[in-house]
C-alpha positions as CSV (number, residue, x, y, z in Angstrom):
1,X,14.1,-11.5,32.1
2,X,11.1,-10.0,33.7
3,X,12.1,-6.9,35.7
4,X,10.7,-4.4,38.3
5,X,7.2,-4.3,40.0
6,X,5.7,-3.5,36.5
7,X,6.8,-6.9,35.2
8,X,8.1,-6.1,31.7
9,X,10.8,-7.9,29.8
10,X,14.4,-6.8,29.6
11,X,17.3,-8.4,27.8
12,X,19.7,-10.1,30.2
13,X,22.8,-8.5,28.7
14,X,21.3,-5.1,28.6
15,X,20.1,-5.4,32.2
16,X,23.8,-6.3,33.2
17,X,25.0,-3.1,31.5
18,X,22.4,-1.0,33.4
19,X,23.5,-2.7,36.7
20,X,27.1,-1.6,36.0
21,X,25.9,1.9,35.5
22,X,24.1,1.9,38.8
23,X,27.4,0.9,40.5
24,X,29.0,3.9,38.7
25,X,26.4,6.1,40.2
26,X,27.1,4.8,43.7
27,X,30.7,5.8,43.0
28,X,29.5,9.4,42.4
29,X,29.7,9.1,38.6
30,X,27.1,10.3,36.2
31,X,25.8,8.3,33.2
32,X,24.6,9.6,29.8
33,X,23.2,7.1,27.4
34,X,22.0,7.7,23.9
35,X,19.1,5.9,22.1
36,X,19.0,6.5,18.4
37,X,17.0,5.2,15.5
38,X,14.5,6.2,12.8
39,X,11.2,7.8,13.9
40,X,8.6,5.3,15.1
41,X,11.2,2.5,15.9
42,X,10.7,2.5,19.7
43,X,13.2,5.0,21.1
44,X,10.8,6.3,23.7
45,X,9.8,2.8,24.8
46,X,13.4,1.7,25.2
47,X,14.1,4.8,27.2
48,X,11.1,4.4,29.4
49,X,12.0,0.8,30.2
50,X,15.5,1.8,30.9
51,X,14.7,4.8,33.2
52,X,12.0,2.9,35.2
53,X,14.5,0.1,35.9
54,X,17.1,2.5,37.1
55,X,14.4,4.2,39.3
56,X,13.4,1.1,41.0
57,X,17.0,0.0,41.7
58,X,18.2,3.4,42.9
59,X,15.1,4.9,44.5
60,X,15.3,7.9,42.2
61,X,12.0,9.3,40.9
62,X,10.9,8.7,37.4
63,X,7.5,9.8,35.9
64,X,6.2,12.0,33.2
65,X,7.8,15.1,34.9
66,X,11.2,13.5,34.2
67,X,10.6,13.5,30.5
68,X,11.6,16.6,28.5
69,X,11.1,17.7,25.0
70,X,12.8,21.2,25.3
71,X,16.5,21.5,25.9
72,X,16.3,24.8,27.8
73,X,13.7,23.4,30.2
74,X,15.9,20.3,30.6
75,X,19.0,22.3,31.3
76,X,17.2,24.4,33.9
77,X,15.9,21.3,35.7
78,X,19.2,19.5,35.5
79,X,21.1,22.6,36.9
80,X,18.7,23.1,39.9
81,X,18.6,19.5,41.0
82,X,21.0,16.6,41.8
83,X,20.9,12.8,41.3
84,X,17.9,12.8,38.9
85,X,16.8,10.5,36.2
86,X,16.3,12.6,33.1
87,X,14.8,11.3,29.8
88,X,15.1,13.6,26.8
89,X,12.7,12.7,24.0
90,X,13.3,13.2,20.3
91,X,10.1,15.2,19.5
92,X,12.0,18.4,18.7
93,X,15.1,16.8,17.5
94,X,13.7,16.2,14.1
95,X,15.1,19.8,14.2
96,X,18.7,18.6,13.9
97,X,19.1,20.3,10.7
98,X,21.4,23.1,9.5
99,X,19.3,26.0,10.8
100,X,19.5,24.9,14.4
101,X,22.5,22.7,14.4
102,X,25.0,25.0,16.1
103,X,22.6,26.2,18.7
104,X,21.5,22.7,19.6
105,X,25.1,21.4,19.8
106,X,26.1,24.1,22.2
107,X,23.1,23.3,24.4
108,X,24.1,19.6,24.5
109,X,27.6,20.6,25.6
110,X,26.1,22.6,28.4
111,X,24.0,19.7,29.4
112,X,27.0,17.3,29.5
113,X,28.8,19.6,31.8
114,X,25.7,19.9,34.1
115,X,25.2,16.1,34.2
116,X,28.8,15.5,35.4
117,X,28.5,18.1,38.2
118,X,25.0,17.0,39.3
119,X,25.5,13.2,39.0
120,X,22.4,12.6,36.9
121,X,21.4,9.6,34.9
122,X,20.4,10.7,31.5
123,X,18.9,9.0,28.5
124,X,19.0,11.1,25.2
125,X,16.6,9.9,22.5
126,X,17.6,11.3,19.1
127,X,17.2,10.3,15.5
128,X,20.8,10.2,14.6
129,X,23.5,9.9,17.2
130,X,26.4,11.3,15.0
131,X,24.8,14.8,15.0
132,X,25.6,15.2,18.6
133,X,28.9,17.1,19.4
134,X,31.9,15.0,19.0
135,X,33.0,15.5,22.6
136,X,29.6,14.3,23.9
137,X,29.7,11.2,21.7
138,X,33.2,10.2,22.3
139,X,34.0,11.3,25.9
140,X,30.7,11.7,27.8
141,X,28.3,9.0,26.7
142,X,28.7,5.7,28.4
143,X,26.8,3.7,25.8
144,X,24.6,3.7,22.7
145,X,21.4,1.9,21.9
146,X,20.3,1.7,18.3
147,X,16.6,0.7,17.8
148,X,15.4,-0.7,14.5
149,X,12.9,-3.1,12.8
150,X,14.1,-6.4,11.5
151,X,13.3,-6.5,7.8
152,X,11.6,-3.2,8.3
153,X,8.7,-5.1,9.7
154,X,9.4,-6.6,13.1
155,X,9.9,-3.7,15.6
156,X,11.3,-3.9,19.1
157,X,14.9,-4.8,18.1
158,X,18.0,-3.1,19.4
159,X,21.8,-3.2,19.2
160,X,23.9,-2.1,22.1
161,X,27.4,-0.5,21.9
162,X,29.8,-0.2,24.7
163,X,31.9,3.0,24.9
164,X,34.7,1.4,22.8
165,X,32.4,0.1,20.1
166,X,30.3,3.3,20.1
167,X,33.4,5.3,19.4
168,X,34.5,2.9,16.7
169,X,31.1,3.2,15.0
170,X,31.4,7.0,15.2
171,X,34.9,7.1,13.7
172,X,33.8,4.8,11.0
173,X,30.9,7.1,10.2
174,X,33.3,10.1,10.1
175,X,35.5,8.4,7.5
176,X,32.9,6.9,5.2
177,X,29.6,8.7,6.1
178,X,28.1,5.2,6.5
179,X,26.7,4.0,9.8
180,X,27.8,0.4,10.2
181,X,25.6,-0.5,13.1
182,X,25.8,-4.3,12.5
183,X,29.6,-4.5,12.3
184,X,30.3,-2.6,15.5
185,X,27.6,-3.8,17.9
186,X,28.5,-5.2,21.2
187,X,25.3,-7.4,21.4
188,X,21.7,-7.2,20.3
189,X,18.3,-8.2,21.6
190,X,14.6,-7.2,21.8
191,X,12.6,-4.9,23.9
192,X,8.9,-4.5,24.7
193,X,6.4,-1.7,24.7
194,X,7.0,-0.7,28.3
195,X,4.9,2.5,28.5
196,X,1.6,0.6,28.9
197,X,2.9,-1.1,32.0
198,X,5.0,1.7,33.5
199,X,2.4,4.4,33.2
200,X,-1.3,4.7,33.5
201,X,-3.6,5.7,30.6
202,X,-3.8,9.2,32.0
203,X,0.0,9.6,32.3
204,X,0.5,8.3,28.8
205,X,-2.0,10.8,27.6
206,X,-0.2,13.6,29.5
207,X,3.0,12.4,27.7
208,X,1.4,12.7,24.3
209,X,0.0,16.2,25.2
210,X,3.5,17.4,26.3
211,X,4.9,16.0,23.1
212,X,2.3,17.8,20.9
213,X,2.9,21.0,22.8
214,X,6.7,20.7,22.0
215,X,6.0,20.1,18.3
216,X,3.7,23.0,18.0
217,X,6.4,25.2,19.6
218,X,9.0,24.4,17.0
219,X,10.6,27.6,15.7
220,X,8.8,29.9,18.1
221,X,12.1,30.9,19.7
222,X,13.4,32.1,16.3
223,X,10.7,34.7,15.9
224,X,11.9,38.2,16.7
225,X,10.5,39.5,19.9
226,X,9.2,43.1,19.9
227,X,9.8,45.0,23.2
228,X,7.0,47.1,24.6
229,X,8.6,50.5,23.8
230,X,9.2,49.5,20.2
231,X,5.6,48.3,19.8
232,X,4.4,51.6,21.3
233,X,6.4,53.7,18.8
234,X,5.2,51.6,15.9
235,X,1.6,52.0,16.9
236,X,2.0,55.8,17.2
237,X,3.6,55.9,13.8
238,X,0.8,53.9,12.3
239,X,-1.8,56.3,13.7
240,X,0.1,59.3,12.4
241,X,0.2,57.8,8.9
242,X,-3.5,57.1,8.9
243,X,-4.1,60.7,10.1
244,X,-2.0,62.2,7.3
245,X,-3.6,60.0,4.8
246,X,-7.0,61.2,5.8
247,X,-6.0,64.8,6.0
248,X,-4.4,64.6,2.5
249,X,-7.4,62.7,1.1
250,X,-5.2,60.0,-0.3
251,X,-6.1,56.4,-1.0
252,X,-4.0,53.6,0.7
253,X,-2.1,52.8,-2.5
254,X,-1.3,56.4,-3.0
255,X,-0.1,56.8,0.6
256,X,2.1,53.7,0.2
257,X,3.9,55.3,-2.8
258,X,4.4,58.5,-0.8
259,X,5.9,56.5,2.2
260,X,8.2,54.6,-0.1
261,X,9.4,57.9,-1.6
262,X,10.5,59.0,1.9
263,X,12.2,55.7,2.8
264,X,9.5,54.0,4.7
265,X,9.2,50.7,3.0
266,X,8.6,48.3,6.0
267,X,4.8,49.0,6.1
268,X,2.3,47.3,4.0
269,X,-0.7,49.6,3.5
270,X,-3.0,46.5,3.0
271,X,-2.1,45.4,6.5
272,X,-2.5,48.9,7.8
273,X,-6.0,49.1,6.1
274,X,-7.0,45.8,7.8
275,X,-5.9,47.3,11.2
276,X,-7.8,50.4,10.5
277,X,-11.0,48.6,9.7
278,X,-10.8,46.4,12.7
279,X,-10.3,49.4,15.0
280,X,-6.9,48.5,16.2
281,X,-5.5,51.6,14.5
282,X,-7.5,54.8,14.8
283,X,-7.2,57.9,12.6
284,X,-7.6,60.2,15.6
285,X,-4.5,61.2,17.5
């Protein structure tokens, strides 16, 4: 079926599910959907087509500003607004690895609580649905869409899972560690590349720029932040070390040995030498 003023295709059964979700929203319920699948299989396209359809039917705004790549920014937006369409993209969720797992799961739980209170419609695009918190998967998500390529060639395919079938799929995975998408699907169909019809070239370019920015920011939050006072003390220490080195007539390697003898082993003299040469560290006090 052709839908919305943008005239793109949507599977009839899938459209019916979205219409039921719209009725839920009118009854003051929120809706959280998950779209999962391997990288490059069309999660974003499925989400865009879904969100724009909901936007036209409900009058809720949906544009590039409603697409988020950072969970903290999303939670801030969701907490300060009501009745929004929110599309979370997978760009940073290749990060769902052990190092960030606990932190991300807690953020997703916070997001689920905010969504219920604020009556948002949310679509979460992630590579693997089973890595979401169990509570979010079983209790808070209304449906699951799995996107894939038929025979690993023909893209634009999806399987839909009702809440009951989604939970059965999840429990099966917990038991066997095998995702039996085919056995538990409620129905299946095809979806188009919706972005080229929904957004202008400039908007699609803006989307890609936001995505690139999010990817480049990966891991930046894990870098220790040095406060102003600490940096000031460290600069003064470095200046003092250079001053003592010059007064004693020592080479940098000799100075490094003396420092280590006195328990100062967090300073690389090679790094200090570079700073000294660049002028960022002066030997004068």
